SEZAGU-465977 format. One record per residue: y, z, x of N, C-alpha, C in turn; residue number from 1. Coordinates in Angstrom, 3 decimals. Layout:
BEGIN
<<Y Z X> <Y Z X> <Y Z X> NUM>;
...
This chain:
BEGIN
<<-64.781 90.517 14.829> <-63.410 89.847 15.370> <-62.312 90.075 15.370> 1>;
<<-61.575 89.411 16.788> <-60.177 89.989 16.119> <-59.456 88.754 15.881> 2>;
<<-58.546 89.199 15.204> <-57.934 88.073 14.541> <-57.568 86.840 15.203> 3>;
<<-56.600 87.138 16.607> <-56.559 85.948 17.422> <-57.684 85.345 17.717> 4>;
<<-58.795 85.709 17.905> <-60.075 84.897 18.175> <-60.241 84.164 17.094> 5>;
<<-60.164 84.663 15.854> <-60.644 83.728 14.959> <-59.584 83.061 14.407> 6>;
<<-58.523 83.054 14.968> <-57.522 81.722 14.897> <-57.858 80.990 16.106> 7>;
<<-58.170 81.243 16.963> <-57.990 80.153 18.274> <-59.618 79.433 17.652> 8>;
<<-60.406 79.780 17.115> <-61.787 79.545 16.970> <-61.344 78.474 15.722> 9>;
<<-60.664 78.485 14.386> <-60.496 77.505 13.622> <-59.748 76.568 13.895> 10>;
<<-58.408 76.769 14.831> <-57.769 76.028 15.380> <-58.420 74.833 16.175> 11>;
<<-59.865 75.413 16.939> <-60.085 74.658 18.130> <-61.024 73.251 16.572> 12>;
<<-61.695 74.107 15.530> <-62.439 73.465 14.806> <-61.392 72.382 14.102> 13>;
<<-60.461 72.698 13.652> <-59.370 71.732 12.817> <-59.137 70.874 14.137> 14>;
<<-58.716 71.356 15.088> <-58.478 69.858 16.507> <-59.870 69.084 16.576> 15>;
<<-61.106 69.329 16.471> <-62.067 68.755 16.841> <-62.211 67.981 15.729> 16>;
<<-61.889 68.213 14.068> <-62.343 67.403 13.507> <-61.074 65.992 13.496> 17>;
<<-60.504 66.449 13.788> <-59.021 65.553 13.790> <-58.888 64.304 14.928> 18>;
<<-59.703 65.056 15.900> <-59.607 64.254 17.324> <-59.860 62.690 17.344> 19>;
<<-58.987 61.698 17.701> <-59.878 60.299 17.535> <-60.887 60.061 18.811> 20>;
<<-61.194 61.070 19.829> <-62.167 60.904 20.738> <-63.273 60.804 19.707> 21>;
<<-63.346 61.371 18.135> <-64.559 61.551 18.073> <-65.237 60.459 17.069> 22>;
<<-63.982 59.195 16.754> <-64.123 58.072 16.257> <-65.182 56.927 17.178> 23>;
<<-65.267 57.613 18.913> <-66.223 56.599 19.444> <-68.038 57.362 19.088> 24>;
<<-68.618 56.169 19.423> <-70.005 56.075 19.282> <-70.729 57.495 19.345> 25>;
<<-70.618 57.785 21.255> <-71.224 58.717 21.849> <-70.259 60.341 21.824> 26>;
<<-69.396 60.435 21.353> <-68.555 61.457 21.381> <-68.937 62.084 20.278> 27>;
<<-69.245 63.378 20.113> <-70.038 64.340 19.285> <-69.097 65.914 19.544> 28>;
<<-69.210 67.013 19.363> <-68.628 68.224 19.637> <-68.856 68.390 21.163> 29>;
<<-69.926 68.572 21.729> <-70.223 68.904 22.794> <-69.188 67.995 24.141> 30>;
<<-69.535 66.536 23.795> <-68.810 65.897 25.007> <-67.368 65.691 24.208> 31>;
<<-66.669 66.396 23.455> <-65.384 66.344 22.739> <-64.904 67.578 24.187> 32>;
<<-65.744 68.845 23.748> <-65.321 69.821 24.716> <-65.135 69.446 26.269> 33>;
<<-66.187 68.684 26.963> <-66.481 68.435 27.940> <-64.987 67.048 28.302> 34>;
<<-64.522 66.482 27.479> <-63.123 65.858 27.895> <-61.921 66.925 27.954> 35>;
<<-62.319 68.067 26.750> <-60.684 68.417 26.959> <-60.597 69.132 28.162> 36>;
<<-61.981 69.684 28.619> <-62.110 70.564 30.185> <-61.146 69.468 30.931> 37>;
<<-61.425 68.345 30.734> <-61.173 67.441 31.644> <-59.751 66.609 31.192> 38>;
<<-58.752 67.438 30.395> <-57.632 67.239 29.803> <-57.511 65.818 29.202> 39>;
<<-58.688 65.293 28.866> <-58.463 64.089 28.242> <-58.604 64.085 26.524> 40>;
<<-57.544 63.667 26.021> <-57.348 64.380 24.692> <-57.444 62.400 23.841> 41>;
<<-57.181 61.740 24.172> <-57.110 60.161 23.968> <-57.831 59.176 24.251> 42>;
<<-58.024 58.197 22.917> <-58.506 57.278 23.994> <-57.748 56.571 24.932> 43>;
<<-56.782 56.355 24.811> <-56.215 55.782 25.950> <-56.169 56.562 27.512> 44>;
<<-56.107 57.799 27.540> <-56.441 58.285 28.352> <-57.449 58.090 28.820> 45>;
<<-58.659 57.909 28.218> <-60.278 57.496 28.430> <-60.290 56.257 29.271> 46>;
<<-59.806 55.482 28.517> <-59.792 53.992 28.925> <-59.500 53.583 30.355> 47>;
<<-58.763 54.834 30.678> <-58.225 54.854 32.257> <-59.137 55.099 33.172> 48>;
<<-60.051 56.117 32.726> <-60.965 56.938 33.559> <-62.060 55.945 33.974> 49>;
<<-62.830 56.967 34.926> <-64.289 56.305 35.654> <-64.958 57.311 35.764> 50>;
<<-66.101 56.738 34.856> <-67.385 57.819 34.989> <-67.672 58.593 35.879> 51>;
<<-67.509 58.444 37.056> <-68.277 58.846 38.428> <-66.780 59.952 38.691> 52>;
<<-65.694 59.777 38.269> <-64.721 60.554 38.675> <-64.636 61.656 37.527> 53>;
<<-65.276 61.533 36.401> <-65.078 62.337 35.277> <-66.371 63.206 35.612> 54>;
<<-67.482 62.573 35.969> <-68.801 63.730 36.120> <-68.200 64.679 37.067> 55>;
<<-67.567 63.988 38.140> <-67.810 65.042 39.470> <-66.724 65.993 39.143> 56>;
<<-65.414 65.239 38.502> <-64.616 66.861 38.255> <-65.250 67.834 37.419> 57>;
<<-66.215 67.483 36.064> <-66.655 68.144 35.259> <-67.105 69.241 35.923> 58>;
<<-68.385 68.860 36.678> <-68.848 69.753 37.462> <-68.228 70.854 38.464> 59>;
<<-67.459 70.056 39.037> <-66.369 71.311 39.577> <-65.454 72.192 38.814> 60>;
<<-65.247 71.815 37.867> <-64.464 72.662 37.331> <-65.388 73.541 36.244> 61>;
<<-66.762 73.404 35.984> <-67.461 74.412 34.785> <-68.471 74.923 36.213> 62>;
<<-68.698 74.863 37.930> <-69.385 75.396 38.630> <-70.213 75.217 38.141> 63>;
<<-71.161 74.239 37.582> <-72.555 74.203 37.366> <-73.020 72.642 37.514> 64>;
<<-74.035 71.891 38.034> <-74.490 70.683 37.927> <-74.619 70.196 36.622> 65>;
<<-74.609 69.327 36.112> <-74.917 68.650 34.702> <-75.912 67.474 34.784> 66>;
<<-76.509 67.574 33.684> <-77.506 66.698 33.575> <-76.609 65.170 33.572> 67>;
<<-77.295 64.083 34.627> <-76.505 62.646 35.083> <-76.766 61.913 33.880> 68>;
<<-77.103 62.528 32.695> <-77.119 61.631 31.196> <-75.740 61.300 30.941> 69>;
<<-74.957 62.879 31.578> <-73.487 62.999 30.847> <-72.785 61.880 31.423> 70>;
<<-73.337 61.642 32.812> <-72.500 59.890 33.647> <-72.679 59.049 32.617> 71>;
<<-74.257 59.012 32.024> <-73.794 57.751 31.082> <-73.345 57.682 29.927> 72>;
<<-72.837 58.705 29.518> <-72.404 59.141 28.052> <-70.849 58.884 28.356> 73>;
<<-70.763 59.265 29.326> <-68.825 58.966 30.069> <-68.700 57.472 29.962> 74>;
<<-69.958 56.584 30.963> <-69.845 55.459 30.897> <-69.258 54.670 29.538> 75>;
<<-70.743 55.059 28.565> <-70.912 54.342 27.387> <-69.486 54.319 26.642> 76>;
<<-68.806 55.759 26.532> <-67.162 55.913 26.191> <-66.449 55.328 26.443> 77>;
<<-66.445 55.171 27.954> <-64.897 54.349 28.757> <-64.856 53.209 28.318> 78>;
<<-66.616 52.396 28.409> <-66.422 51.398 27.553> <-66.240 51.028 26.238> 79>;
<<-66.572 51.849 25.171> <-66.211 51.531 24.110> <-64.628 51.663 24.205> 80>;
<<-63.891 52.434 24.964> <-62.560 52.768 25.020> <-61.494 51.273 25.504> 81>;
<<-62.458 50.917 26.337> <-61.822 49.997 26.697> <-62.092 48.285 26.318> 82>;
<<-63.201 47.997 25.317> <-63.891 47.043 25.017> <-63.630 47.025 23.431> 83>;
<<-64.145 48.027 22.699> <-64.487 48.352 21.078> <-65.793 48.224 21.077> 84>;
<<-66.924 47.923 21.861> <-67.881 47.732 21.973> <-68.956 48.704 21.769> 85>;
<<-69.566 49.137 20.790> <-70.318 50.439 20.596> <-71.981 50.324 21.223> 86>;
<<-72.381 51.048 22.363> <-73.321 50.947 22.999> <-73.843 52.284 23.147> 87>;
<<-75.449 52.602 22.866> <-75.493 54.078 22.939> <-75.554 54.240 24.599> 88>;
<<-75.489 55.282 24.544> <-75.297 55.969 25.985> <-76.790 55.601 26.861> 89>;
<<-77.425 55.832 26.509> <-78.988 55.607 27.308> <-78.616 54.098 27.366> 90>;
<<-78.148 53.230 27.021> <-78.160 51.773 27.933> <-77.803 51.742 29.410> 91>;
<<-76.873 53.007 29.452> <-76.179 53.208 30.655> <-77.088 53.875 31.762> 92>;
<<-77.960 54.208 31.463> <-79.014 54.989 32.151> <-79.626 54.146 33.411> 93>;
<<-79.976 53.016 32.698> <-80.594 51.636 34.039> <-79.765 51.383 35.230> 94>;
<<-78.266 51.192 34.078> <-77.371 51.113 35.098> <-76.844 52.170 36.209> 95>;
<<-76.775 53.289 36.235> <-76.715 54.333 36.881> <-77.860 54.338 38.071> 96>;
<<-79.011 54.359 37.397> <-80.158 54.452 38.658> <-80.415 53.362 39.151> 97>;
<<-79.581 52.125 38.713> <-79.914 50.887 40.051> <-79.039 51.259 40.579> 98>;
<<-77.520 51.753 40.586> <-76.579 52.292 41.047> <-76.800 53.154 42.590> 99>;
<<-77.618 53.838 42.327> <-78.339 55.017 42.793> <-79.403 54.488 44.209> 100>;
<<-80.120 53.177 43.699> <-80.640 52.934 44.641> <-80.245 52.062 45.739> 101>;
<<-79.127 51.609 45.717> <-78.246 51.133 46.445> <-78.145 51.596 47.731> 102>;
C-alpha cells in the first residue's frame, strides 16, 4: 500500500470516530459514508434535509439503486436531528410504504 493511500485511510477512520453524526442512533459507518457523499457532515445540516431528496441524490451520485430501507434510515436520522427523539429506522418502513400507496 502506498503511503498516501495509508494516510487517507487512517484520516478517514479518524474523521469517522470524531463525527457528531455518529451520535445519532441509526448512523453507523456505512450511513456516515453515504452522508459524506451527500456533503452532510453535521447534525445541523442533516436537520435541514429531506429523506426523499437524500435518497434520490445518493442514487444519482453512486449510479446505482439503493435498498428502500436507506430512505427509512434517512427519515429516522433527520427526525432525530430535528427532535432528539431516537426511533429505530424500521419504524419508518410502514410510513414509506403507506406513502407509496397514495
